[in-house]
N, C-alpha and C positions, 0 to 999 in steps of 0.2 A: 593512438588513437583508441578513446572507452566506444565502446558499441554506443553509448549513449549518444552521442554526436553523430551518429549514422543511420541508426534506425528512426522512424516516427513511431507515434502511439497510433496510428495505421497499420504500420508493419508490424507492431507486436499483437494487434488484435487480431489481425488475419492470421499470424501463425498460431495462435491460440484456436482459432476457430479452426484452422486446418487439423491443427492437433486432435481437436474436439471430432470432426467429421470423418478423419480416418477411422476412428476406433466407434464411430455410430453412437457417438453419448449425448449427441444433443438432445436426446429423449430424456436423459436427466438432469440437463441443466435448466433446470426452473428456477426462475427468480428467487423463490425461499430457500431452495436447497444451496443457492451459491453464495446467497447472504449467511446461511448458517457454515457454509464450508469458510467464508471469510472469517468470521468469529473463531473456528476453530482452530485454523491456522495462526491466528493473531495471539490465540492463547497459548501455542506450541511456542511461537515467538517469546512472548512474556516467560516462557518457563527455562526458557536459556539465561535469563535474566535474574529469576526468583531468588530471593534471600542472599542475594551478591549485594558488596557495596561497590561503591562507584569505583574505588581503588582495586577490588577485585575482578570486574569487568574490565578495566583498561589493559590489564594482565592478560585476562582470558582472550582479549580481542587480537591479541598479539599473535594468540595460536593461531597456524593457518586450521588446523581443524574443527577447533571451536568458531572462526571467523565464517569458515566454511557452512558450520552449521548454522550459523545467523543468516548467512546469505540465503541460503536456501529455503530458509522459512520467509524471509522476506520475500523471495520469490514466489513461494504459494501464495502468498496474502495479496502481491500483485494480480497474479494469475487468476487468482478469483474472482479479484475487483474488475480485470479486464472482461471475463467471460460473463459477470454479471451484465457489465456495460452493452457487452454484444448481444445480450438477451434481451435486456431493454432497450436497446438500438439510444444508448446514451453516447453523446459526443464528451468523451474525456475532457480534451483541451478545454471545449466552450464550458463544460460544466465546472471545471477546476478554477479557469481563469474567471469565472463569475461568483463563485466560492471566494476568491481571494479578493475581489471587489468588495462584496460584502462584509466581508473581516475587515478589510480597510476602513468602512465606516462604522462598525462595531469597537474597532481597537484603532482609533487616532493616534498616529506617531506622538503627539504634543502629551496626550492622557495615559500612552503606554510605555513609551520606551524604558525599557530597564524594569519593566513592572510585569508581574506573573498574572495580576489579579484577573478575574472575568468581568468582561465589560458591564456585568451587572452591578458589580462591585466599583466601578470607577467614579 
């Protein structure tokens, strides 16, 4: 069974906080620096896909080493997002569910199903 079905968001946030605290890194985990780190790690994730066609990416993702690189960069992005939520006391589940609710209003199924346009273009 995947860990996604066993660990809660709270468990993950606590693990990230514990890792930080064991190293006395809390003094470095300021919102600005964490937001910058999210962007930096997202750029590293993008770099793995840069200049590659969809077919090339499909093939590369079959390679365990390449897939592991993607997985590590995704984890880095999520790690910093969770660290930022810890620093700002953001309830991730609440924030995400609220955002889905807002997006549901901006992108009603009848207007958007099968379409990629931004809500301002509908």
